[in-house]
MIPA-131632 format. One record per residue (C-alpha): residue number from 1; residue in one letter; x, y, z. Coordinates in steps of 0.25 Angstrom, whole numbers, plus 5000, padded with zeros to 4 digits. Layout:
BEGIN
NUM  A  X  Y  Z $
...
***
This chain:
BEGIN
1  M  4750  4922  4719 $
2  A  4737  4921  4711 $
3  M  4723  4924  4713 $
4  L  4710  4921  4705 $
5  A  4702  4932  4700 $
6  G  4687  4932  4700 $
7  D  4687  4927  4685 $
8  G  4696  4916  4689 $
9  R  4709  4922  4683 $
10  Q  4722  4921  4691 $
11  V  4727  4934  4696 $
12  L  4742  4934  4700 $
13  I  4744  4943  4712 $
14  L  4758  4939  4717 $
15  P  4770  4934  4708 $
16  E  4775  4920  4708 $
17  G  4783  4915  4721 $
18  Y  4775  4924  4731 $
19  Q  4770  4917  4743 $
20  R  4758  4922  4751 $
21  F  4753  4918  4765 $
22  V  4740  4923  4770 $
23  G  4732  4924  4784 $
24  R  4736  4914  4794 $
25  D  4747  4908  4785 $
26  A  4754  4921  4785 $
27  Q  4753  4923  4800 $
28  R  4757  4910  4803 $
29  M  4769  4911  4794 $
30  N  4774  4924  4799 $
31  I  4772  4920  4814 $
32  M  4780  4908  4812 $
33  A  4791  4915  4805 $
34  A  4792  4925  4816 $
35  R  4791  4915  4827 $
36  V  4803  4907  4820 $
37  V  4811  4919  4822 $
38  A  4807  4921  4836 $
39  E  4810  4907  4839 $
40  T  4824  4908  4833 $
41  V  4829  4918  4843 $
42  R  4820  4914  4855 $
43  T  4831  4904  4860 $
44  T  4841  4916  4861 $
45  L  4833  4923  4871 $
46  G  4838  4926  4885 $
47  P  4851  4923  4892 $
48  M  4851  4908  4890 $
49  G  4847  4910  4875 $
50  M  4855  4903  4864 $
51  D  4863  4909  4853 $
52  K  4861  4907  4838 $
53  M  4872  4905  4828 $
54  L  4868  4911  4814 $
55  V  4877  4908  4802 $
56  D  4874  4917  4789 $
57  E  4877  4913  4775 $
58  M  4891  4918  4776 $
59  G  4894  4909  4788 $
60  D  4895  4920  4798 $
61  V  4890  4916  4811 $
62  V  4883  4924  4822 $
63  V  4881  4918  4836 $
64  T  4871  4926  4844 $
65  N  4860  4927  4854 $
66  D  4855  4940  4849 $
67  G  4841  4939  4843 $
68  V  4842  4950  4833 $
69  T  4855  4945  4828 $
70  I  4850  4931  4826 $
71  L  4838  4936  4818 $
72  E  4846  4945  4809 $
73  E  4856  4934  4806 $
74  M  4845  4924  4803 $
75  D  4841  4932  4790 $
76  V  4827  4930  4792 $
77  E  4818  4929  4779 $
78  H  4804  4927  4784 $
79  P  4797  4941  4783 $
80  A  4789  4939  4797 $
81  A  4802  4934  4803 $
82  K  4809  4946  4798 $
83  M  4799  4955  4806 $
84  V  4803  4947  4819 $
85  V  4817  4950  4816 $
86  E  4814  4965  4815 $
87  V  4809  4964  4829 $
88  A  4823  4960  4834 $
89  K  4829  4971  4826 $
90  T  4820  4981  4832 $
91  Q  4823  4976  4846 $
92  E  4838  4976  4843 $
93  D  4837  4991  4837 $
94  E  4829  4996  4849 $
95  V  4835  4989  4861 $
96  G  4846  4980  4857 $
97  D  4841  4968  4865 $
98  G  4828  4960  4866 $
99  T  4828  4955  4851 $
100  T  4826  4941  4854 $
101  T  4815  4945  4864 $
102  A  4808  4953  4854 $
103  V  4808  4942  4843 $
104  V  4804  4931  4853 $
105  L  4792  4940  4857 $
106  A  4788  4943  4843 $
107  G  4788  4928  4840 $
108  E  4780  4924  4852 $
109  L  4769  4935  4850 $
110  L  4767  4929  4836 $
111  H  4766  4915  4842 $
112  K  4755  4920  4851 $
113  A  4748  4927  4840 $
114  E  4748  4915  4832 $
115  D  4740  4908  4843 $
116  L  4730  4919  4843 $
117  L  4729  4919  4828 $
118  Q  4725  4904  4829 $
119  Q  4714  4909  4838 $
120  D  4709  4918  4827 $
121  I  4713  4931  4833 $
122  H  4716  4941  4822 $
123  P  4730  4946  4821 $
124  T  4727  4960  4822 $
125  V  4720  4957  4836 $
126  I  4732  4950  4840 $
127  A  4741  4962  4836 $
128  R  4732  4971  4843 $
129  G  4733  4963  4856 $
130  F  4748  4962  4855 $
131  R  4749  4977  4853 $
132  M  4740  4979  4866 $
133  A  4749  4969  4873 $
134  V  4763  4975  4869 $
135  E  4758  4989  4873 $
136  K  4754  4984  4887 $
137  A  4767  4976  4888 $
138  E  4775  4988  4886 $
139  E  4767  4995  4897 $
140  I  4770  4984  4906 $
141  L  4785  4984  4903 $
142  E  4786  4999  4906 $
143  E  4779  4996  4919 $
144  I  4788  4985  4923 $
145  A  4801  4992  4918 $
146  E  4811  4997  4928 $
147  E  4818  5010  4927 $
148  I  4833  5011  4927 $
149  D  4843  5022  4930 $
150  P  4852  5025  4918 $
151  D  4864  5025  4929 $
152  D  4860  5011  4934 $
153  E  4871  5004  4926 $
154  E  4869  4991  4934 $
155  T  4855  4989  4928 $
156  L  4861  4993  4914 $
157  K  4871  4983  4915 $
158  K  4860  4972  4918 $
159  I  4853  4977  4906 $
160  A  4865  4975  4897 $
161  K  4868  4961  4903 $
162  T  4854  4956  4901 $
163  A  4855  4960  4886 $
164  M  4868  4953  4885 $
165  T  4864  4940  4893 $
166  G  4864  4928  4884 $
167  K  4872  4935  4872 $
168  G  4885  4928  4874 $
169  V  4892  4939  4882 $
170  E  4888  4934  4896 $
171  K  4902  4933  4902 $
172  A  4905  4948  4899 $
173  R  4891  4952  4901 $
174  D  4893  4961  4914 $
175  Y  4905  4968  4907 $
176  L  4898  4970  4894 $
177  A  4886  4976  4901 $
178  E  4895  4986  4908 $
179  L  4901  4990  4895 $
180  V  4887  4992  4888 $
181  V  4881  5000  4900 $
182  K  4894  5009  4899 $
183  A  4893  5011  4884 $
184  V  4878  5014  4884 $
185  K  4879  5024  4895 $
186  Q  4890  5031  4888 $
187  V  4883  5033  4875 $
188  A  4870  5037  4882 $
189  E  4865  5051  4880 $
190  E  4854  5059  4887 $
191  E  4844  5067  4879 $
192  D  4832  5074  4885 $
193  G  4834  5067  4898 $
194  E  4834  5053  4891 $
195  I  4845  5043  4889 $
196  V  4848  5041  4874 $
197  I  4857  5030  4869 $
198  D  4862  5027  4855 $
199  T  4868  5013  4856 $
200  D  4875  5015  4842 $
201  H  4885  5024  4850 $
202  I  4890  5011  4857 $
203  K  4899  5005  4847 $
204  L  4901  4990  4848 $
205  E  4915  4986  4842 $
206  K  4918  4971  4842 $
207  K  4931  4964  4841 $
208  E  4934  4949  4843 $
209  G  4945  4945  4853 $
210  G  4945  4946  4868 $
211  G  4933  4942  4876 $
212  L  4920  4949  4879 $
213  E  4926  4955  4892 $
214  D  4936  4963  4883 $
215  T  4924  4971  4877 $
216  E  4926  4986  4880 $
217  L  4919  4999  4881 $
218  V  4927  5010  4874 $
219  K  4922  5024  4878 $
220  G  4924  5029  4864 $
221  M  4925  5021  4850 $
222  V  4932  5009  4844 $
223  I  4934  5010  4829 $
224  D  4937  4998  4822 $
225  K  4948  5005  4813 $
226  E  4962  5008  4814 $
227  R  4971  5020  4812 $
228  V  4973  5023  4797 $
229  H  4989  5024  4798 $
230  P  4999  5017  4806 $
231  G  5007  5030  4809 $
232  M  4995  5035  4817 $
233  P  4995  5035  4832 $
234  R  4988  5022  4837 $
235  R  4984  5029  4850 $
236  V  4979  5043  4852 $
237  E  4977  5049  4866 $
238  N  4968  5061  4868 $
239  A  4962  5059  4854 $
240  K  4956  5071  4846 $
241  I  4947  5064  4836 $
242  A  4943  5069  4823 $
243  L  4931  5062  4816 $
244  L  4931  5064  4801 $
245  N  4920  5060  4791 $
246  C  4929  5064  4779 $
247  P  4941  5057  4772 $
248  I  4955  5062  4775 $
249  E  4958  5061  4760 $
250  V  4959  5070  4748 $
251  K  4945  5072  4743 $
252  E  4942  5068  4729 $
253  T  4934  5078  4720 $
254  E  4919  5077  4720 $
255  T  4919  5078  4705 $
256  D  4927  5070  4695 $
257  A  4940  5077  4692 $
258  E  4952  5075  4684 $
259  I  4966  5081  4688 $
260  R  4976  5082  4677 $
261  I  4990  5081  4681 $
262  T  5001  5085  4671 $
263  D  5014  5084  4679 $
264  P  5019  5077  4691 $
265  E  5020  5089  4699 $
266  Q  5005  5091  4698 $
267  L  5003  5077  4703 $
268  Q  5013  5079  4715 $
269  A  5005  5092  4718 $
270  F  4992  5085  4718 $
271  I  4997  5074  4727 $
272  E  5003  5084  4737 $
273  E  4990  5092  4737 $
274  E  4983  5079  4741 $
275  E  4993  5077  4752 $
276  R  4992  5091  4757 $
277  M  4976  5090  4758 $
278  L  4978  5077  4766 $
279  Q  4988  5084  4775 $
280  D  4979  5096  4777 $
281  M  4967  5087  4781 $
282  V  4976  5080  4791 $
283  D  4982  5093  4796 $
284  K  4967  5098  4798 $
285  I  4964  5086  4807 $
286  A  4977  5087  4815 $
287  E  4974  5102  4817 $
288  T  4961  5099  4825 $
289  G  4969  5091  4835 $
290  A  4964  5078  4830 $
291  N  4973  5066  4833 $
292  V  4963  5055  4829 $
293  V  4954  5055  4816 $
294  F  4943  5045  4813 $
295  C  4939  5047  4798 $
296  Q  4926  5041  4792 $
297  K  4932  5041  4778 $
298  G  4946  5038  4773 $
299  I  4960  5044  4776 $
300  D  4970  5045  4765 $
301  D  4983  5038  4767 $
302  L  4991  5051  4767 $
303  A  4981  5057  4777 $
304  Q  4984  5045  4786 $
305  H  4999  5048  4785 $
306  Y  4997  5063  4789 $
307  L  4987  5059  4800 $
308  A  4998  5049  4806 $
309  K  5008  5060  4805 $
310  K  4999  5069  4813 $
311  G  4997  5058  4824 $
312  I  4982  5057  4821 $
313  L  4976  5043  4822 $
314  A  4966  5042  4811 $
315  V  4955  5031  4807 $
316  R  4947  5031  4794 $
317  R  4935  5025  4789 $
318  V  4928  5025  4802 $
319  K  4913  5021  4802 $
320  K  4903  5033  4802 $
321  S  4896  5026  4815 $
322  D  4910  5026  4822 $
323  M  4912  5040  4818 $
324  Q  4899  5044  4825 $
325  K  4903  5036  4837 $
326  L  4917  5042  4838 $
327  A  4910  5056  4837 $
328  R  4901  5052  4849 $
329  A  4913  5046  4857 $
330  T  4924  5057  4855 $
331  G  4915  5069  4853 $
332  A  4921  5072  4839 $
333  R  4913  5077  4828 $
334  I  4913  5070  4814 $
335  V  4919  5080  4804 $
336  T  4916  5079  4789 $
337  N  4927  5088  4784 $
338  I  4941  5089  4789 $
339  D  4941  5104  4787 $
340  D  4930  5105  4798 $
341  L  4937  5097  4808 $
342  S  4941  5105  4821 $
343  E  4945  5102  4835 $
344  E  4931  5103  4840 $
345  D  4927  5091  4831 $
346  L  4937  5081  4838 $
347  G  4933  5071  4848 $
348  E  4941  5066  4859 $
349  A  4946  5053  4865 $
350  E  4956  5049  4875 $
351  V  4963  5039  4866 $
352  V  4961  5034  4852 $
353  E  4969  5021  4850 $
354  E  4970  5010  4839 $
355  K  4970  4997  4846 $
356  K  4970  4982  4841 $
357  V  4958  4974  4845 $
358  A  4957  4960  4840 $
359  G  4968  4962  4830 $
360  D  4960  4974  4824 $
361  K  4964  4989  4826 $
362  M  4953  4998  4832 $
363  I  4953  5012  4836 $
364  F  4949  5015  4850 $
365  V  4944  5029  4854 $
366  E  4943  5029  4869 $
367  G  4942  5038  4881 $
368  C  4931  5047  4874 $
369  K  4925  5058  4883 $
370  D  4910  5054  4886 $
371  P  4909  5046  4873 $
372  K  4895  5045  4867 $
373  A  4899  5033  4859 $
374  V  4907  5021  4864 $
375  T  4912  5007  4859 $
376  I  4911  4993  4865 $
377  L  4922  4985  4860 $
378  I  4917  4970  4860 $
379  R  4927  4959  4862 $
380  G  4924  4944  4861 $
381  G  4931  4931  4858 $
382  T  4925  4928  4844 $
383  E  4917  4936  4834 $
384  H  4904  4929  4838 $
385  V  4906  4933  4853 $
386  V  4909  4947  4849 $
387  D  4897  4948  4840 $
388  E  4888  4943  4851 $
389  A  4894  4952  4861 $
390  E  4891  4964  4852 $
391  R  4877  4960  4851 $
392  A  4875  4958  4866 $
393  I  4882  4971  4869 $
394  E  4873  4978  4858 $
395  D  4861  4972  4865 $
396  A  4866  4977  4879 $
397  V  4869  4991  4874 $
398  G  4854  4992  4868 $
399  V  4848  4988  4881 $
400  V  4856  4997  4890 $
401  A  4853  5008  4881 $
402  A  4838  5005  4881 $
403  A  4838  5004  4896 $
404  L  4845  5018  4898 $
405  E  4836  5024  4888 $
406  D  4823  5019  4893 $
407  G  4827  5018  4908 $
408  K  4818  5005  4909 $
409  V  4821  4991  4911 $
410  V  4814  4978  4913 $
411  A  4818  4964  4919 $
412  G  4823  4953  4909 $
413  G  4821  4938  4910 $
414  G  4807  4938  4904 $
415  A  4802  4946  4916 $
416  P  4795  4958  4908 $
417  E  4789  4948  4898 $
418  V  4782  4940  4909 $
419  E  4777  4953  4916 $
420  V  4772  4959  4904 $
421  A  4765  4946  4900 $
422  R  4758  4945  4914 $
423  Q  4753  4959  4913 $
424  L  4749  4958  4899 $
425  R  4740  4946  4902 $
426  D  4733  4955  4913 $
427  F  4732  4966  4902 $
428  A  4725  4956  4892 $
429  D  4714  4953  4902 $
430  G  4709  4967  4899 $
431  V  4710  4966  4884 $
432  E  4698  4964  4876 $
433  G  4696  4956  4864 $
434  R  4706  4946  4857 $
435  E  4717  4955  4860 $
436  Q  4717  4950  4874 $
437  L  4723  4937  4868 $
438  A  4734  4944  4860 $
439  V  4738  4951  4873 $
440  E  4739  4938  4881 $
441  A  4746  4932  4869 $
442  F  4756  4943  4870 $
443  A  4758  4941  4885 $
444  D  4761  4926  4882 $
445  A  4771  4930  4871 $
446  L  4779  4938  4881 $
447  E  4782  4926  4889 $
448  I  4790  4920  4878 $
449  I  4802  4928  4883 $
450  P  4803  4922  4897 $
451  R  4799  4908  4891 $
452  T  4810  4909  4881 $
453  L  4820  4914  4892 $
454  A  4816  4901  4900 $
455  E  4817  4892  4888 $
456  N  4831  4897  4884 $
457  S  4836  4895  4898 $
458  G  4831  4881  4899 $
459  L  4820  4884  4909 $
460  D  4806  4879  4908 $
461  P  4798  4891  4902 $
462  I  4785  4887  4908 $
463  D  4790  4887  4922 $
464  V  4798  4900  4921 $
465  L  4785  4907  4915 $
466  V  4777  4902  4926 $
467  Q  4787  4907  4936 $
468  L  4788  4920  4929 $
469  R  4773  4923  4928 $
470  A  4772  4919  4943 $
471  R  4782  4929  4947 $
472  H  4776  4940  4938 $
473  E  4763  4938  4944 $
474  E  4769  4940  4958 $
475  G  4774  4954  4953 $
476  Q  4788  4951  4950 $
477  V  4789  4959  4937 $
478  T  4804  4956  4935 $
479  A  4804  4941  4937 $
480  G  4811  4934  4925 $
481  I  4819  4922  4922 $
482  D  4833  4920  4927 $
483  V  4837  4911  4915 $
484  F  4850  4907  4922 $
485  E  4844  4903  4935 $
486  G  4831  4898  4929 $
487  E  4823  4906  4939 $
488  V  4813  4918  4939 $
489  K  4820  4930  4945 $
490  D  4819  4945  4946 $
491  M  4826  4949  4933 $
492  L  4829  4963  4938 $
493  E  4837  4957  4950 $
494  E  4844  4947  4941 $
495  G  4848  4959  4932 $
496  V  4841  4955  4920 $
497  V  4836  4968  4915 $
498  E  4832  4973  4901 $
499  P  4828  4987  4896 $
500  L  4813  4989  4894 $
501  R  4814  4993  4880 $
502  V  4819  4978  4877 $
503  K  4805  4973  4881 $
504  T  4797  4984  4875 $
505  Q  4804  4984  4862 $
506  A  4803  4969  4861 $
507  L  4788  4969  4864 $
508  A  4785  4980  4854 $
509  S  4793  4975  4842 $
510  A  4789  4960  4844 $
511  T  4774  4964  4845 $
512  E  4775  4973  4833 $
513  A  4781  4962  4825 $
514  A  4771  4951  4829 $
515  E  4760  4960  4826 $
516  M  4765  4963  4812 $
517  I  4767  4948  4809 $
518  L  4753  4945  4815 $
519  R  4746  4955  4805 $
520  I  4752  4949  4793 $
521  D  4742  4939  4786 $
522  D  4748  4939  4772 $
523  V  4762  4936  4768 $
524  I  4765  4938  4753 $
525  A  4780  4933  4751 $
526  A  4787  4936  4738 $
527  R  4795  4923  4739 $
528  E  4793  4909  4745 $
529  L  4800  4906  4758 $
530  S  4813  4899  4756 $
531  T  4816  4884  4760 $
532  E  4823  4888  4772 $
533  E  4812  4897  4777 $
534  E  4802  4885  4774 $
535  E  4811  4876  4782 $
536  E  4811  4886  4794 $
537  E  4796  4887  4793 $
538  E  4795  4872  4794 $
539  E  4805  4871  4806 $
540  S  4797  4881  4813 $
541  G  4785  4873  4812 $
542  G  4779  4881  4800 $
543  S  4773  4877  4787 $
544  S  4783  4875  4775 $
545  E  4773  4883  4767 $
546  F  4778  4896  4773 $
***
């Protein structure tokens, strides 16, 4: 990029190959890129949403309905589009569900903002109006939210089922929802009178084979490993479990050392000493009463033999995350030095057993006393079914945990969006200045959710929206779309329930991303867009110059 100086000389500012878009061009390009991303996932929204098949460069196939998975697998290049992908990732990390909702909202907010920009309303004014609207929207959501009792398992199951609907696990939805609720309640802890749940303590292990109904909740851990020696017991009852974060091997010297051996007897003594050291290690483990050992590091072949002779089941190279979960499940303490291992460090389980699942051997640690880490072993007919089931269960775990932590839920089926939009329009009447138009645009943008639910279900979106607005004007706050019957019904009665956090997080992150993209008026790109990107722009109705 070059500019002319006052005396007519050319001054080079940016090197060759850079692209720069300024003002309305930059805004138009960024809004278009974000909207293309939103439109891509929009058809997946709701119980009747369609799936996407994504094929990467290696030919690996992913078939999914999950918004964040689609966007991650798409390998998005455009910087503004990446910002919208971040919205989905934030939603996934914070709640687990509602990723598609968040992205679709961000795209629609930018679409409405573009209409305002064409009316010569300044981007910062629009951003300010959006901020006012989102703050009011969060207040409205808090007001219309219903409180739930942590012991109300029926409502928690409804929340889990709502999250899993449309994600390819419908036939086993009731059964899986029950497993999810049990798992989340098992790992829940109370701190200062509040429920705290770390969903990382629920391990999802997946194996092809069987059907979705064969998925099981193990009140303990499933480790995708096998015992290190065939002479070890395959099943240990009343297990006393030692967790070692050190190798059961002879340690090498820390410094470079050379040992000179001058006759065979010295060599024999050297070998015997190594054997004695390994024997001592195994003896120390056995003395504590341990009959099962999980080792994060390696176990020497000879040590394996000694462990087998002692009747100890041992597993090596266990992942650090699995070791931490084993500690929470069995009550064991992870020990970094065998000399420090004592009976108090051991964990307990009713049974530790090596089982064959889909042709692979796995270690099951079951019957733990009040475990604070559990495993859901997911089964399914094919790899793609199992993968999608894992994503559905992940979402369900996230929403049940959010509902328990916050204790508040809202109706689904587009009901909260229509109610918030209605109250925001009343709120806009009292807003002075051009921000009023931005608040109204925000209210209109919210209705993209019920509109999309209707479209994806083959219903007339205008008829549905008219009915919804009429019901909400009558005070029916929980009226939403029953996409299966094609009618407007009370969503709470129909069992379509979502945690409040799904909605508040989606609104907050979508609005922040839209504001940030709106405020950009200058894009300086280090390289030109590739041909593929240009073609995408043309297909989406954009100009090839972008």
